[in-house]
Phi, psi and omega in degrees: 000129183290152176241155179246126182240165175224153177220135179228154178209140167237156189273355176207162181292344182275343182277154185263131181271349191305318182301314180294315183296318179298320180292319182291328182297340178287342184242339181255111186301319183254113180305333180291346179267010174259118181256149178209153177232148171246083186202147182296146175294347179295331180249105186275001177276062182273121188302314182289325177295316179296321178297317179299314181300326179288332183276335184295138179235161180308131179094347179291164177238145181231129179249135174226150181288323185217155182299320185285001172292342183277336182179175185269346180213173185300317182296318179295317179299314180295324179296316179293319179296324177294322176301314180293323180297316180294328178275000181059046175261129177275123182252131179243134174246123184298335180268004176235092187308324183293337178279351182268356182292148177272106184280353186295335181263001183274149171279172183299322179295314180297319179298317180298318180296315180295321177299319180294316179299314180296321179298318179294314180300315181296321177299313181294313184290324178291324175295318179297317180298319179293318179296321178295319179296317179294324179294318178299316179298318180297317180295322177298315180296320178294322178296318178295316180297319180294320179295319178295322180295329178276358179083013180283132180281128178251144182101202182293139177294150179292149181295137177256126181260143176301158184306316184263024185305308186298319180297311182291321178300313180299320179294320180293317179295328179277002179063030176276335176223160179277166177298320179300315180296322182294306184286335175292314180298320181278357180060046178243157171281164180301314183294320178296319180302310183289329175295319178293323177299314181299314180291320181297315181289329178292326184268356182291000000 
């Protein structure tokens, strides 16, 4: 007896899965058969996805909200689709209406035509998804380059030292005052004081 599964993915732990899960629940009868990962497409060793692939059997159906849930580029997407084809798993993408059709009532000619249409659509859409990803990456790189050209500091802000830092630091290093006296006078917490000491000595 065939089973129906769903798979969802977001690229970071901060992103919300609810939209994908709510959409998949309309097609997957058992919520326990919906697998999801919170992991970047850059790393395809996604534990829940791998677990799902091991559970799939010939004749099963798999629902995904979007084509790019399968991978970060066209080659990865096509590789996964070929894996499902060889296992005779029917894959449905909610954003590609022709993949949502029920082929069980189709004749062999109709199935062949629909398979061809879906193959063309998937080829075009996977190429588009990859191009969009590359464009976003290019814009990010251009933005970083432009910010650097304007002299904007990227990354962690540089440590700010209190006005009398060097005087108090020198007294503390010379053991003229205690650390408690030093960070109290500078109005710093103990941890901030020692972090600044570490950075100051590293940059000397």
